N, C-alpha and C positions, 0 to 999 in steps of 0.2 A: 549486561552490556554487550553490544555488538559493534565490532570495529571492522570497517571495510577499507583496508589500506589503499586499494586502487582508487577509491573515491575520496580518501582522506576524510572519511565521515565516521562518526561514532554515535550509535544510538544507545541511550540509557532508558530502559523500561522500568518505570516506577509507578506503583499504584498509590494514589492519594485521593483525598476528597475533592480537591480542586487544583486548578493550574497554579494558583498562588502557593498552595502547599508544596507542590513539586518544585517551584522556583526557590522557596525557602529551604527545602531539603538540599537542593543542589548548592545553594549558597553556603549552607552550614558544612557541606562536605567538601567545599572548595572546588566544585565542578562547574566550569563555565558552560553556559548553554545559550545558543543563539535563538532557539525557538523551542517552545513547549506546545505540544498539540494533544488534544483529547483523542483518545482511541474511541472509535465508533464501531459498533457491531453492525456490519452491513448485511449480514445474512437475513435477518427478518425483513428488512426493506426489500431486498432482492426477491425473497420468497413471495412477498405481496405483489411485486411487479409480475413475477412469473405466473401467479394465479390469475391476476387480472387479465393479462394478455392471453393466457391459455383459455380462459372463459370466453374470450372474443374470437378464439380460433387463430390467433396470431402467433407465429413462431418467435422465440426469444433467443438471442445470441447469448451464450453462456460465457461472458467475458470474465466473470468472477472466477470460474474454474480455470479458464485459459491463463489467467494471471496468478493462479495458485494462491488466492487471497487468504484461504483458510488452512494452508499447508505450512505448518511450522517446523517441518522436518529439517534438522540441521544439515547444512552443506558446508563442510569445512568450518563449522562453528557458527554459521550465519543461517537463520531460518530461510527456507526457500521463498516464502512470500516476500521477505525483505529483499532478497537477491533479485527476484522478478521485478519488483517495484523500481529498484535501482537500475536494472538492465533495460526496462521498457518504458520508463518515464524519466522526467527531468528532476525527480524529487531528491536525488543524491548529487545532483550537479551543482557545483559552486556558482555564485553570481558571476557574471550577470545573467546567465541562462537559467539558473536554478536558484534555490530549489523551487520546483514547479510540479504540481500533481499531474499535469497533462502528459499524454503519451508522446514518446519520441518516434522517429521513423520506424524502428523495429517494433515498438509497442502498437503503433497503428496497423502494422502488418499482422500482428497477433489478433487484434480486434477484428480486422477484415476477415481473417480466417474463421473466427468464431461466427461471424455473420454468414459466411459462405457455407459453413457446416450445417446451418439450419434452413437455408433457402431451398425452395423446391427446384 
């Protein structure tokens, strides 16, 4: 479980065969949840994009690394990737602005820097 007090958000990481199984487990445990989302491994997809664009001679901005998507290093008990997502997107923002996967102003700055780093 990951709790972000400044965001009043709590993440429960639970592995199960389906979203329905996760909801059932949460109900049995007495844990309320507004949303259950499948975890997706983006590394193979990004590797495919990298290889495709490299074959065409096109540079690729490494936004995945900039956002520390695969860095689970705990920072005050919260994985760095979760902190970055909450810091640079609207995903941890309560309604009406969030939750939303899109970058916020700071996040777009990080993305822009990743592009600038690979442009000639």
